[in-house]
N, CA and C atoms as an extended XYZ file, in Angstrom:
594
Properties=species:S:1:pos:R:3:atomname:S:1:resname:S:1:resid:I:1 pbc="F F F"
N       -12.519      -18.318       28.840 N   MET     1
C       -11.357      -17.587       28.292 CA  MET     1
C       -11.436      -17.557       26.761 C   MET     1
N       -11.001      -16.437       26.196 N   LYS     2
C       -11.011      -16.369       24.741 CA  LYS     2
C        -9.858      -17.161       24.170 C   LYS     2
N       -10.094      -17.756       23.030 N   THR     3
C        -8.994      -18.442       22.357 CA  THR     3
C        -8.102      -17.409       21.694 C   THR     3
N        -6.903      -17.875       21.265 N   LYS     4
C        -6.004      -16.956       20.561 CA  LYS     4
C        -6.663      -16.412       19.300 C   LYS     4
N        -7.439      -17.241       18.656 N   PHE     5
C        -8.086      -16.826       17.417 CA  PHE     5
C        -9.057      -15.689       17.671 C   PHE     5
N        -9.821      -15.782       18.791 N   ASN     6
C       -10.754      -14.712       19.121 CA  ASN     6
C       -10.039      -13.425       19.474 C   ASN     6
N        -8.900      -13.572       20.144 N   VAL     7
C        -8.118      -12.378       20.468 CA  VAL     7
C        -7.692      -11.685       19.199 C   VAL     7
N        -7.253      -12.469       18.232 N   LEU     8
C        -6.832      -11.890       16.960 CA  LEU     8
C        -7.979      -11.171       16.273 C   LEU     8
N        -9.143      -11.783       16.285 N   LEU     9
C       -10.287      -11.198       15.595 CA  LEU     9
C       -10.728       -9.881       16.215 C   LEU     9
N       -10.609       -9.782       17.535 N   THR    10
C       -11.086       -8.579       18.200 CA  THR    10
C       -10.028       -7.508       18.305 C   THR    10
N        -8.745       -7.867       18.152 N   ALA    11
C        -7.679       -6.898       18.390 CA  ALA    11
C        -7.232       -6.166       17.145 C   ALA    11
N        -7.577       -6.615       15.946 N   GLY    12
C        -7.044       -6.056       14.710 CA  GLY    12
C        -7.538       -4.655       14.413 C   GLY    12
N        -6.744       -3.894       13.633 N   LEU    13
C        -7.141       -2.551       13.225 CA  LEU    13
C        -8.075       -2.570       12.032 C   LEU    13
N        -8.003       -3.617       11.211 N   PHE    14
C        -8.959       -3.753       10.125 CA  PHE    14
C        -9.031       -5.224        9.738 C   PHE    14
N       -10.204       -5.635        9.214 N   SER    15
C       -10.500       -7.058        9.068 CA  SER    15
C        -9.637       -7.751        8.032 C   SER    15
N        -9.280       -7.076        6.942 N   PHE    16
C        -8.557       -7.760        5.871 CA  PHE    16
C        -7.209       -8.266        6.341 C   PHE    16
N        -6.500       -7.436        7.116 N   SER    17
C        -5.188       -7.860        7.591 CA  SER    17
C        -5.290       -9.041        8.532 C   SER    17
N        -6.326       -9.033        9.366 N   LEU    18
C        -6.460      -10.098       10.334 CA  LEU    18
C        -6.808      -11.435        9.703 C   LEU    18
N        -7.562      -11.369        8.587 N   ILE    19
C        -7.915      -12.626        7.918 CA  ILE    19
C        -6.648      -13.355        7.489 C   ILE    19
N        -5.735      -12.618        6.806 N   GLY    20
C        -4.498      -13.254        6.361 CA  GLY    20
C        -3.658      -13.727        7.527 C   GLY    20
N        -3.558      -12.889        8.570 N   TYR    21
C        -2.730      -13.262        9.723 CA  TYR    21
C        -3.347      -14.413       10.510 C   TYR    21
N        -4.666      -14.347       10.742 N   ALA    22
C        -5.324      -15.370       11.544 CA  ALA    22
C        -5.270      -16.731       10.865 C   ALA    22
N        -5.421      -16.724        9.528 N   GLN    23
C        -5.358      -18.000        8.815 CA  GLN    23
C        -3.971      -18.621        8.948 C   GLN    23
N        -2.938      -17.786        8.803 N   THR    24
C        -1.570      -18.301        8.929 CA  THR    24
C        -1.321      -18.825       10.324 C   THR    24
N        -1.724      -18.059       11.338 N   LYS    25
C        -1.475      -18.472       12.719 CA  LYS    25
C        -2.283      -19.724       13.056 C   LYS    25
N        -3.513      -19.811       12.529 N   ASP    26
C        -4.353      -20.960       12.816 CA  ASP    26
C        -3.760      -22.233       12.233 C   ASP    26
N        -3.220      -22.116       11.012 N   ASN    27
C        -2.604      -23.290       10.392 CA  ASN    27
C        -1.413      -23.790       11.194 C   ASN    27
N        -0.678      -22.856       11.779 N   ASN    28
C         0.516      -23.241       12.524 CA  ASN    28
C         0.219      -23.769       13.918 C   ASN    28
N        -0.966      -23.458       14.460 N   THR    29
C        -1.225      -23.784       15.869 CA  THR    29
C        -2.515      -24.570       16.101 C   THR    29
N        -3.158      -25.067       15.046 N   LYS    30
C        -4.468      -25.685       15.229 CA  LYS    30
C        -4.398      -26.933       16.122 C   LYS    30
N        -3.319      -27.690       16.008 N   THR    31
C        -3.205      -28.886       16.850 CA  THR    31
C        -3.117      -28.498       18.315 C   THR    31
N        -2.276      -27.516       18.594 N   ASN    32
C        -2.125      -27.059       19.971 CA  ASN    32
C        -3.416      -26.443       20.500 C   ASN    32
N        -4.110      -25.689       19.658 N   ASP    33
C        -5.367      -25.077       20.078 CA  ASP    33
C        -6.417      -26.135       20.397 C   ASP    33
N        -6.423      -27.208       19.628 N   ALA    34
C        -7.411      -28.255       19.858 CA  ALA    34
C        -7.197      -28.923       21.218 C   ALA    34
N        -5.951      -29.072       21.624 N   ASN    35
C        -5.641      -29.723       22.899 CA  ASN    35
C        -5.804      -28.799       24.101 C   ASN    35
N        -5.683      -27.477       23.850 N   HIS    36
C        -5.707      -26.522       24.958 CA  HIS    36
C        -6.710      -25.403       24.674 C   HIS    36
N        -7.846      -25.753       24.202 N   LYS    37
C        -8.827      -24.779       23.744 CA  LYS    37
C        -9.243      -23.809       24.835 C   LYS    37
N        -9.312      -24.254       26.052 N   HIS    38
C        -9.784      -23.404       27.129 CA  HIS    38
C        -8.682      -23.128       28.148 C   HIS    38
N        -7.432      -23.173       27.689 N   ASP    39
C        -6.324      -23.015       28.625 CA  ASP    39
C        -5.329      -21.983       28.108 C   ASP    39
N        -5.839      -20.754       27.795 N   VAL    40
C        -4.996      -19.680       27.318 CA  VAL    40
C        -4.714      -18.753       28.490 C   VAL    40
N        -3.453      -18.631       28.892 N   ASN    41
C        -3.155      -17.790       30.044 CA  ASN    41
C        -2.918      -16.341       29.627 C   ASN    41
N        -2.745      -15.454       30.617 N   ASP    42
C        -2.603      -14.029       30.334 CA  ASP    42
C        -1.359      -13.725       29.510 C   ASP    42
N        -0.284      -14.448       29.761 N   ASN    43
C         0.941      -14.208       29.004 CA  ASN    43
C         0.760      -14.519       27.526 C   ASN    43
N         0.024      -15.587       27.230 N   ASP    44
C        -0.252      -15.933       25.835 CA  ASP    44
C        -1.049      -14.822       25.165 C   ASP    44
N        -2.042      -14.313       25.880 N   GLN    45
C        -2.883      -13.261       25.307 CA  GLN    45
C        -2.065      -12.002       25.043 C   GLN    45
N        -1.211      -11.628       25.977 N   LYS    46
C        -0.379      -10.445       25.788 CA  LYS    46
C         0.562      -10.639       24.606 C   LYS    46
N         1.099      -11.846       24.469 N   HIS    47
C         1.995      -12.140       23.349 CA  HIS    47
C         1.264      -11.980       22.030 C   HIS    47
N         0.032      -12.499       21.966 N   ASP    48
C        -0.751      -12.380       20.744 CA  ASP    48
C        -1.070      -10.932       20.418 C   ASP    48
N        -1.354      -10.138       21.445 N   MET    49
C        -1.661       -8.735       21.217 CA  MET    49
C        -0.466       -8.005       20.604 C   MET    49
N         0.727       -8.335       21.059 N   VAL    50
C         1.939       -7.735       20.502 CA  VAL    50
C         2.097       -8.135       19.040 C   VAL    50
N         1.863       -9.417       18.740 N   LEU    51
C         1.975       -9.888       17.364 CA  LEU    51
C         0.953       -9.202       16.459 C   LEU    51
N        -0.270       -9.045       16.947 N   VAL    52
C        -1.312       -8.397       16.153 CA  VAL    52
C        -0.936       -6.950       15.870 C   VAL    52
N        -0.432       -6.243       16.897 N   GLU    53
C        -0.027       -4.854       16.711 CA  GLU    53
C         1.083       -4.750       15.675 C   GLU    53
N         2.034       -5.666       15.739 N   LYS    54
C         3.143       -5.666       14.796 CA  LYS    54
C         2.655       -5.920       13.380 C   LYS    54
N         1.839       -6.944       13.210 N   VAL    55
C         1.351       -7.299       11.882 CA  VAL    55
C         0.480       -6.195       11.307 C   VAL    55
N        -0.405       -5.623       12.109 N   ASP    56
C        -1.355       -4.651       11.596 CA  ASP    56
C        -0.680       -3.425       11.000 C   ASP    56
N         0.290       -2.851       11.671 N   LYS    57
C         0.944       -1.638       11.164 CA  LYS    57
C         1.653       -1.918        9.847 C   LYS    57
N         2.441       -2.973        9.810 N   ASP    58
C         3.182       -3.292        8.595 CA  ASP    58
C         2.260       -3.766        7.479 C   ASP    58
N         1.243       -4.537        7.847 N   TYR    59
C         0.345       -5.044        6.817 CA  TYR    59
C        -0.501       -3.930        6.227 C   TYR    59
N        -0.919       -2.994        7.067 N   LYS    60
C        -1.678       -1.848        6.550 CA  LYS    60
C        -0.822       -1.060        5.566 C   LYS    60
N         0.457       -0.891        5.894 N   PHE    61
C         1.346       -0.198        4.969 CA  PHE    61
C         1.442       -0.956        3.643 C   PHE    61
N         1.620       -2.273        3.719 N   VAL    62
C         1.732       -3.086        2.502 CA  VAL    62
C         0.488       -2.938        1.634 C   VAL    62
N        -0.681       -3.045        2.245 N   VAL    63
C        -1.937       -2.927        1.496 CA  VAL    63
C        -2.057       -1.547        0.863 C   VAL    63
N        -1.816       -0.513        1.646 N   ASP    64
C        -1.940        0.853        1.132 CA  ASP    64
C        -0.933        1.133        0.028 C   ASP    64
N         0.309        0.682        0.226 N   ALA    65
C         1.357        0.922       -0.766 CA  ALA    65
C         1.075        0.166       -2.062 C   ALA    65
N         0.581       -1.055       -1.940 N   ALA    66
C         0.260       -1.844       -3.133 CA  ALA    66
C        -0.882       -1.201       -3.917 C   ALA    66
N        -1.923       -0.793       -3.217 N   GLU    67
C        -3.049       -0.127       -3.894 CA  GLU    67
C        -2.595        1.165       -4.553 C   GLU    67
N        -1.742        1.917       -3.868 N   ALA    68
C        -1.258        3.177       -4.423 CA  ALA    68
C        -0.475        2.945       -5.714 C   ALA    68
N         0.359        1.910       -5.737 N   SER    69
C         1.109        1.612       -6.954 CA  SER    69
C         0.195        1.124       -8.071 C   SER    69
N        -0.816        0.342       -7.717 N   LEU    70
C        -1.803       -0.066       -8.718 CA  LEU    70
C        -2.474        1.150       -9.349 C   LEU    70
N        -2.834        2.125       -8.505 N   LEU    71
C        -3.473        3.338       -9.015 CA  LEU    71
C        -2.510        4.107       -9.923 C   LEU    71
N        -1.257        4.222       -9.498 N   GLU    72
C        -0.283        4.961      -10.305 CA  GLU    72
C        -0.099        4.321      -11.674 C   GLU    72
N        -0.091        3.005      -11.709 N   VAL    73
C         0.043        2.294      -12.986 CA  VAL    73
C        -1.178        2.565      -13.872 C   VAL    73
N        -2.356        2.425      -13.322 N   GLN    74
C        -3.574        2.614      -14.115 CA  GLN    74
C        -3.743        4.054      -14.577 C   GLN    74
N        -3.417        5.006      -13.706 N   LEU    75
C        -3.502        6.413      -14.098 CA  LEU    75
C        -2.420        6.763      -15.116 C   LEU    75
N        -1.253        6.127      -14.987 N   GLY    76
C        -0.195        6.363      -15.964 CA  GLY    76
C        -0.593        5.897      -17.351 C   GLY    76
N        -1.268        4.763      -17.406 N   GLU    77
C        -1.773        4.263      -18.691 CA  GLU    77
C        -2.835        5.205      -19.247 C   GLU    77
N        -3.669        5.720      -18.351 N   LEU    78
C        -4.714        6.665      -18.754 CA  LEU    78
C        -4.097        7.962      -19.272 C   LEU    78
N        -3.022        8.394      -18.638 N   ALA    79
C        -2.351        9.628      -19.059 CA  ALA    79
C        -1.816        9.508      -20.478 C   ALA    79
N        -1.326        8.338      -20.816 N   GLN    80
C        -0.803        8.136      -22.165 CA  GLN    80
C        -1.912        8.125      -23.209 C   GLN    80
N        -3.111        7.757      -22.785 N   ALA    81
C        -4.247        7.698      -23.710 CA  ALA    81
C        -5.024        9.011      -23.767 C   ALA    81
N        -5.234        9.659      -22.626 N   ASN    82
C        -6.116       10.822      -22.546 CA  ASN    82
C        -5.395       12.158      -22.471 C   ASN    82
N        -4.103       12.133      -22.175 N   GLY    83
C        -3.363       13.384      -22.050 CA  GLY    83
C        -3.095       14.021      -23.399 C   GLY    83
N        -2.889       15.345      -23.381 N   SER    84
C        -2.583       16.061      -24.622 CA  SER    84
C        -1.128       16.507      -24.665 C   SER    84
N        -0.539       16.745      -23.508 N   SER    85
C         0.844       17.199      -23.423 CA  SER    85
C         1.808       16.011      -23.526 C   SER    85
N         2.876       16.204      -24.290 N   SER    86
C         3.882       15.149      -24.401 CA  SER    86
C         4.559       14.907      -23.058 C   SER    86
N         4.685       15.963      -22.229 N   LEU    87
C         5.278       15.816      -20.906 CA  LEU    87
C         4.398       14.968      -19.999 C   LEU    87
N         3.093       15.183      -20.094 N   VAL    88
C         2.150       14.396      -19.290 CA  VAL    88
C         2.178       12.938      -19.726 C   VAL    88
N         2.202       12.712      -21.015 N   LYS    89
C         2.250       11.347      -21.530 CA  LYS    89
C         3.531       10.638      -21.077 C   LYS    89
N         4.644       11.355      -21.132 N   GLU    90
C         5.916       10.778      -20.731 CA  GLU    90
C         5.941       10.512      -19.229 C   GLU    90
N         5.363       11.432      -18.471 N   TYR    91
C         5.283       11.227      -17.027 CA  TYR    91
C         4.445        9.980      -16.722 C   TYR    91
N         3.331        9.843      -17.419 N   GLY    92
C         2.487        8.670      -17.229 CA  GLY    92
C         3.229        7.380      -17.526 C   GLY    92
N         4.027        7.391      -18.591 N   LYS    93
C         4.815        6.209      -18.942 CA  LYS    93
C         5.813        5.865      -17.839 C   LYS    93
N         6.443        6.893      -17.274 N   THR    94
C         7.388        6.674      -16.175 CA  THR    94
C         6.689        6.077      -14.963 C   THR    94
N         5.494        6.571      -14.662 N   MET    95
C         4.742        6.046      -13.517 CA  MET    95
C         4.382        4.574      -13.711 C   MET    95
N         4.001        4.213      -14.918 N   VAL    96
C         3.675        2.812      -15.201 CA  VAL    96
C         4.898        1.930      -14.944 C   VAL    96
N         6.016        2.303      -15.523 N   ASN    97
C         7.225        1.485      -15.395 CA  ASN    97
C         7.717        1.409      -13.949 C   ASN    97
N         7.817        2.559      -13.298 N   ASP    98
C         8.385        2.593      -11.950 CA  ASP    98
C         7.488        1.924      -10.920 C   ASP    98
N         6.195        2.182      -11.008 N   HIS    99
C         5.297        1.618       -9.989 CA  HIS    99
C         5.009        0.134      -10.230 C   HIS    99
N         5.115       -0.332      -11.452 N   LYS   100
C         5.053       -1.779      -11.690 CA  LYS   100
C         6.239       -2.449      -11.006 C   LYS   100
N         7.399       -1.840      -11.149 N   HIS   101
C         8.608       -2.383      -10.530 CA  HIS   101
C         8.484       -2.354       -9.009 C   HIS   101
N         7.992       -1.258       -8.466 N   MET   102
C         7.809       -1.156       -7.018 CA  MET   102
C         6.829       -2.202       -6.508 C   MET   102
N         5.753       -2.412       -7.256 N   LEU   103
C         4.745       -3.389       -6.856 CA  LEU   103
C         5.312       -4.806       -6.872 C   LEU   103
N         6.131       -5.108       -7.850 N   THR   104
C         6.780       -6.420       -7.914 CA  THR   104
C         7.688       -6.630       -6.714 C   THR   104
N         8.475       -5.614       -6.384 N   GLU   105
C         9.355       -5.694       -5.224 CA  GLU   105
C         8.565       -5.877       -3.932 C   GLU   105
N         7.536       -5.046       -3.759 N   LEU   106
C         6.736       -5.100       -2.538 CA  LEU   106
C         6.058       -6.456       -2.382 C   LEU   106
N         5.542       -6.979       -3.470 N   THR   107
C         4.874       -8.284       -3.419 CA  THR   107
C         5.842       -9.373       -2.978 C   THR   107
N         7.067       -9.335       -3.469 N   ALA   108
C         8.069      -10.332       -3.096 CA  ALA   108
C         8.371      -10.274       -1.602 C   ALA   108
N         8.495       -9.061       -1.062 N   VAL   109
C         8.747       -8.907        0.374 CA  VAL   109
C         7.544       -9.374        1.178 C   VAL   109
N         6.352       -8.970        0.745 N   ALA   110
C         5.122       -9.292        1.481 CA  ALA   110
C         4.848      -10.789        1.506 C   ALA   110
N         5.122      -11.471        0.405 N   GLU   111
C         4.852      -12.913        0.347 CA  GLU   111
C         5.684      -13.686        1.360 C   GLU   111
N         6.889      -13.198        1.645 N   LYS   112
C         7.720      -13.848        2.660 CA  LYS   112
C         7.105      -13.730        4.049 C   LYS   112
N         6.257      -12.719        4.231 N   LYS   113
C         5.591      -12.498        5.514 CA  LYS   113
C         4.198      -13.130        5.545 C   LYS   113
N         3.827      -13.814        4.471 N   LYS   114
C         2.505      -14.415        4.335 CA  LYS   114
C         1.406      -13.349        4.295 C   LYS   114
N         1.752      -12.157        3.811 N   PHE   115
C         0.778      -11.084        3.663 CA  PHE   115
C         0.097      -11.209        2.298 C   PHE   115
N        -1.189      -10.964        2.279 N   ILE   116
C        -1.949      -10.982        1.032 CA  ILE   116
C        -1.917       -9.584        0.424 C   ILE   116
N        -1.391       -9.459       -0.790 N   VAL   117
C        -1.274       -8.166       -1.457 CA  VAL   117
C        -2.480       -7.956       -2.373 C   VAL   117
N        -3.170       -6.821       -2.259 N   PRO   118
C        -4.338       -6.582       -3.119 CA  PRO   118
C        -3.940       -6.487       -4.583 C   PRO   118
N        -4.829       -6.947       -5.444 N   THR   119
C        -4.576       -6.911       -6.881 CA  THR   119
C        -5.569       -6.018       -7.615 C   THR   119
N        -6.428       -5.340       -6.865 N   LYS   120
C        -7.351       -4.390       -7.474 CA  LYS   120
C        -7.583       -3.232       -6.507 C   LYS   120
N        -8.098       -2.136       -7.038 N   LEU   121
C        -8.296       -0.934       -6.249 CA  LEU   121
C        -9.506       -1.053       -5.331 C   LEU   121
N        -9.385       -0.454       -4.158 N   GLY   122
C       -10.537       -0.304       -3.289 CA  GLY   122
C       -11.416        0.834       -3.785 C   GLY   122
N       -12.555        1.028       -3.143 N   ASP   123
C       -13.535        2.012       -3.611 CA  ASP   123
C       -12.973        3.429       -3.683 C   ASP   123
N       -12.211        3.834       -2.672 N   LYS   124
C       -11.698        5.205       -2.618 CA  LYS   124
C       -10.762        5.505       -3.782 C   LYS   124
N        -9.827        4.608       -4.046 N   LEU   125
C        -8.880        4.842       -5.126 CA  LEU   125
C        -9.525        4.609       -6.491 C   LEU   125
N       -10.494        3.705       -6.538 N   ARG   126
C       -11.204        3.495       -7.805 CA  ARG   126
C       -11.937        4.761       -8.227 C   ARG   126
N       -12.457        5.495       -7.254 N   LYS   127
C       -13.160        6.752       -7.556 CA  LYS   127
C       -12.200        7.775       -8.147 C   LYS   127
N       -10.959        7.814       -7.637 N   LYS   128
C        -9.968        8.729       -8.197 CA  LYS   128
C        -9.728        8.415       -9.672 C   LYS   128
N        -9.656        7.120       -9.970 N   TYR   129
C        -9.451        6.720      -11.361 CA  TYR   129
C       -10.659        7.101      -12.215 C   TYR   129
N       -11.843        6.795      -11.726 N   THR   130
C       -13.065        7.074      -12.477 CA  THR   130
C       -13.243        8.558      -12.743 C   THR   130
N       -12.913        9.375      -11.761 N   ASP   131
C       -13.050       10.826      -11.929 CA  ASP   131
C       -12.170       11.345      -13.067 C   ASP   131
N       -10.968       10.778      -13.202 N   LEU   132
C       -10.067       11.218      -14.262 CA  LEU   132
C       -10.367       10.571      -15.609 C   LEU   132
N       -10.935        9.394      -15.574 N   ALA   133
C       -11.162        8.640      -16.813 CA  ALA   133
C       -12.105        9.363      -17.767 C   ALA   133
N       -12.976       10.214      -17.227 N   GLY   134
C       -13.933       10.934      -18.071 CA  GLY   134
C       -13.392       12.224      -18.647 C   GLY   134
N       -12.122       12.517      -18.400 N   LYS   135
C       -11.536       13.771      -18.872 CA  LYS   135
C       -10.487       13.514      -19.951 C   LYS   135
N       -10.289       14.522      -20.784 N   LYS   136
C        -9.293       14.402      -21.849 CA  LYS   136
C        -8.618       15.749      -22.082 C   LYS   136
N        -7.544       15.717      -22.847 N   GLY   137
C        -6.888       16.946      -23.261 CA  GLY   137
C        -6.321       17.753      -22.118 C   GLY   137
N        -6.410       19.081      -22.242 N   ALA   138
C        -5.819       19.994      -21.268 CA  ALA   138
C        -6.425       19.824      -19.878 C   ALA   138
N        -7.730       19.562      -19.821 N   GLU   139
C        -8.378       19.361      -18.518 CA  GLU   139
C        -7.793       18.135      -17.821 C   GLU   139
N        -7.614       17.065      -18.584 N   PHE   140
C        -7.020       15.864      -18.006 CA  PHE   140
C        -5.600       16.151      -17.529 C   PHE   140
N        -4.816       16.829      -18.371 N   ASP   141
C        -3.421       17.106      -18.026 CA  ASP   141
C        -3.321       17.800      -16.670 C   ASP   141
N        -4.111       18.855      -16.496 N   LYS   142
C        -4.058       19.633      -15.256 CA  LYS   142
C        -4.463       18.790      -14.047 C   LYS   142
N        -5.604       18.104      -14.163 N   ASP   143
C        -6.118       17.343      -13.016 CA  ASP   143
C        -5.225       16.141      -12.695 C   ASP   143
N        -4.659       15.535      -13.720 N   TYR   144
C        -3.767       14.382      -13.500 CA  TYR   144
C        -2.505       14.810      -12.756 C   TYR   144
N        -1.876       15.875      -13.232 N   ILE   145
C        -0.630       16.314      -12.592 CA  ILE   145
C        -0.906       16.838      -11.185 C   ILE   145
N        -2.011       17.536      -10.996 N   ASP   146
C        -2.379       17.977       -9.642 CA  ASP   146
C        -2.507       16.782       -8.703 C   ASP   146
N        -3.146       15.715       -9.195 N   LEU   147
C        -3.323       14.510       -8.394 CA  LEU   147
C        -1.990       13.827       -8.132 C   LEU   147
N        -1.098       13.830       -9.110 N   MET   148
C         0.208       13.213       -8.935 CA  MET   148
C         1.026       13.926       -7.853 C   MET   148
N         0.920       15.247       -7.813 N   VAL   149
C         1.615       16.003       -6.776 CA  VAL   149
C         1.074       15.612       -5.404 C   VAL   149
N        -0.242       15.625       -5.265 N   LYS   150
C        -0.859       15.290       -3.984 CA  LYS   150
C        -0.572       13.842       -3.590 C   LYS   150
N        -0.763       12.914       -4.520 N   ASN   151
C        -0.551       11.489       -4.227 CA  ASN   151
C         0.872       11.218       -3.760 C   ASN   151
N         1.841       11.822       -4.420 N   HIS   152
C         3.227       11.520       -4.070 CA  HIS   152
C         3.657       12.196       -2.768 C   HIS   152
N         3.068       13.319       -2.439 N   LYS   153
C         3.318       13.890       -1.115 CA  LYS   153
C         2.787       12.949       -0.035 C   LYS   153
N         1.585       12.417       -0.269 N   ASP   154
C         0.995       11.472        0.694 CA  ASP   154
C         1.822       10.190        0.786 C   ASP   154
N         2.282        9.706       -0.357 N   LEU   155
C         3.084        8.478       -0.374 CA  LEU   155
C         4.404        8.667        0.370 C   LEU   155
N         5.044        9.782        0.154 N   ILE   156
C         6.317       10.040        0.842 CA  ILE   156
C         6.110       10.040        2.355 C   ILE   156
N         5.031       10.682        2.805 N   ASP   157
C         4.724       10.687        4.245 CA  ASP   157
C         4.517        9.266        4.768 C   ASP   157
N         3.778        8.458        4.006 N   SER   158
C         3.481        7.092        4.413 CA  SER   158
C         4.739        6.234        4.466 C   SER   158
N         5.578        6.350        3.443 N   TYR   159
C         6.806        5.554        3.389 CA  TYR   159
C         7.788        5.989        4.474 C   TYR   159
N         7.879        7.287        4.728 N   GLU   160
C         8.772        7.762        5.784 CA  GLU   160
C         8.291        7.301        7.161 C   GLU   160
N         6.983        7.275        7.350 N   ASP   161
C         6.434        6.796        8.617 CA  ASP   161
C         6.749        5.319        8.829 C   ASP   161
N         6.589        4.511        7.775 N   GLU   162
C         6.909        3.085        7.882 CA  GLU   162
C         8.405        2.878        8.115 C   GLU   162
N         9.225        3.638        7.395 N   ALA   163
C        10.676        3.501        7.538 CA  ALA   163
C        11.128        3.844        8.955 C   ALA   163
N        10.409        4.746        9.604 N   GLU   164
C        10.789        5.164       10.949 CA  GLU   164
C        10.143        4.313       12.038 C   GLU   164
N         8.859        4.005       11.878 N   ASP   165
C         8.106        3.379       12.975 CA  ASP   165
C         7.597        1.974       12.685 C   ASP   165
N         7.861        1.430       11.503 N   GLY   166
C         7.410        0.082       11.195 CA  GLY   166
C         8.027       -0.940       12.138 C   GLY   166
N         7.363       -2.078       12.283 N   LYS   167
C         7.825       -3.127       13.199 CA  LYS   167
C         8.650       -4.210       12.500 C   LYS   167
N         8.384       -4.421       11.214 N   ASP   168
C         9.074       -5.479       10.479 CA  ASP   168
C        10.307       -4.903        9.782 C   ASP   168
N        11.469       -5.458       10.067 N   ALA   169
C        12.730       -4.911        9.555 CA  ALA   169
C        12.802       -4.923        8.027 C   ALA   169
N        12.310       -5.980        7.400 N   ASP   170
C        12.382       -6.082        5.946 CA  ASP   170
C        11.489       -5.053        5.259 C   ASP   170
N        10.280       -4.891        5.776 N   ILE   171
C         9.350       -3.937        5.179 CA  ILE   171
C         9.814       -2.507        5.425 C   ILE   171
N        10.330       -2.250        6.620 N   LYS   172
C        10.900       -0.934        6.915 CA  LYS   172
C        12.037       -0.603        5.948 C   LYS   172
N        12.913       -1.568        5.736 N   SER   173
C        14.058       -1.363        4.852 CA  SER   173
C        13.608       -1.098        3.420 C   SER   173
N        12.609       -1.850        2.971 N   TRP   174
C        12.118       -1.646        1.601 CA  TRP   174
C        11.497       -0.260        1.470 C   TRP   174
N        10.687        0.135        2.427 N   ALA   175
C        10.066        1.464        2.384 CA  ALA   175
C        11.131        2.557        2.301 C   ALA   175
N        12.162        2.417        3.115 N   GLN   176
C        13.241        3.403        3.110 CA  GLN   176
C        13.927        3.473        1.754 C   GLN   176
N        14.078        2.328        1.113 N   SER   177
C        14.804        2.276       -0.157 CA  SER   177
C        14.049        2.931       -1.306 C   SER   177
N        12.726        3.129       -1.152 N   ARG   178
C        11.918        3.664       -2.249 CA  ARG   178
C        11.588        5.143       -2.089 C   ARG   178
N        11.932        5.730       -0.956 N   ILE   179
C        11.575        7.132       -0.704 CA  ILE   179
C        12.207        8.065       -1.729 C   ILE   179
N        13.459        7.825       -2.078 N   SER   180
C        14.132        8.698       -3.052 CA  SER   180
C        13.427        8.665       -4.407 C   SER   180
N        12.936        7.505       -4.815 N   SER   181
C        12.206        7.392       -6.082 CA  SER   181
C        10.904        8.183       -6.038 C   SER   181
N        10.212        8.093       -4.913 N   LEU   182
C         8.954        8.826       -4.770 CA  LEU   182
C         9.184       10.332       -4.776 C   LEU   182
N        10.277       10.760       -4.162 N   LYS   183
C        10.608       12.192       -4.170 CA  LYS   183
C        10.947       12.655       -5.584 C   LYS   183
N        11.599       11.782       -6.348 N   HIS   184
C        11.894       12.103       -7.750 CA  HIS   184
C        10.602       12.217       -8.542 C   HIS   184
N         9.663       11.311       -8.306 N   HIS   185
C         8.356       11.390       -8.976 CA  HIS   185
C         7.654       12.699       -8.650 C   HIS   185
N         7.727       13.114       -7.393 N   LEU   186
C         7.104       14.370       -6.975 CA  LEU   186
C         7.752       15.554       -7.683 C   LEU   186
N         9.066       15.566       -7.755 N   GLN   187
C         9.771       16.655       -8.434 CA  GLN   187
C         9.395       16.714       -9.917 C   GLN   187
N         9.289       15.542      -10.534 N   MET   188
C         8.876       15.488      -11.943 CA  MET   188
C         7.483       16.063      -12.130 C   MET   188
N         6.567       15.691      -11.242 N   ALA   189
C         5.185       16.174      -11.340 CA  ALA   189
C         5.130       17.684      -11.155 C   ALA   189
N         5.874       18.187      -10.171 N   GLU   190
C         5.876       19.634       -9.918 CA  GLU   190
C         6.482       20.394      -11.093 C   GLU   190
N         7.527       19.829      -11.698 N   SER   191
C         8.136       20.472      -12.873 CA  SER   191
C         7.175       20.497      -14.055 C   SER   191
N         6.473       19.389      -14.255 N   THR   192
C         5.506       19.295      -15.337 CA  THR   192
C         4.360       20.275      -15.118 C   THR   192
N         3.944       20.374      -13.869 N   LYS   193
C         2.862       21.317      -13.527 CA  LYS   193
C         3.281       22.753      -13.807 C   LYS   193
N         4.508       23.096      -13.448 N   ASN   194
C         5.001       24.459      -13.666 CA  ASN   194
C         5.155       24.794      -15.140 C   ASN   194
N         5.569       23.804      -15.929 N   VAL   195
C         5.691       24.018      -17.381 CA  VAL   195
C         4.321       24.341      -17.974 C   VAL   195
N         3.292       23.637      -17.468 N   GLY   196
C         1.937       23.850      -17.973 CA  GLY   196
C         1.394       25.231      -17.691 C   GLY   196
N         1.973       25.928      -16.706 N   LYS   197
C         1.496       27.262      -16.345 CA  LYS   197
C         2.109       28.354      -17.215 C   LYS   197
N         3.179       28.015      -17.932 N   LYS   198
C         3.873       29.033      -18.731 CA  LYS   198
C         3.133       29.324      -20.027 C   LYS   198
């Protein structure tokens, strides 16, 4: 029979979330596992599968949301340095302030769940930053605001999905509370984009 730990390792949607969850669960149950290593019944396995499903959805949201805010902060700083339009620079400043605050809030909620929050960008989001970092002036302004429109549409979809279908009440509630801010960011980006076309 597989141990609970093996069930966790094989059932997860992605490895990073399972590492944090498995370590926490192992610390809480290692004594019991040592005494009953080969005595895991079907009900225990089903219970673990439910827990893994619950953790994975919410934890994936936490990881994605944290990385997204990290990107918004870094791109906002870049906008203030590389942008030519005062509107773009101001928008970048707003993104830095707002997404730093969001990241602080999210980290506080996640830590209560023993979730590990990323502190650096993954390869996909790092590429978005690198692509913009080599641009300046009007070219940067256009590409940055275009990306802000797309990013915030994606973020709103992600936050609304978590608010509706998430398993953890605290994370669902936090996601719901930030949707209005993200919609405001999107409106700001679209307004800035339209001004640039005039």
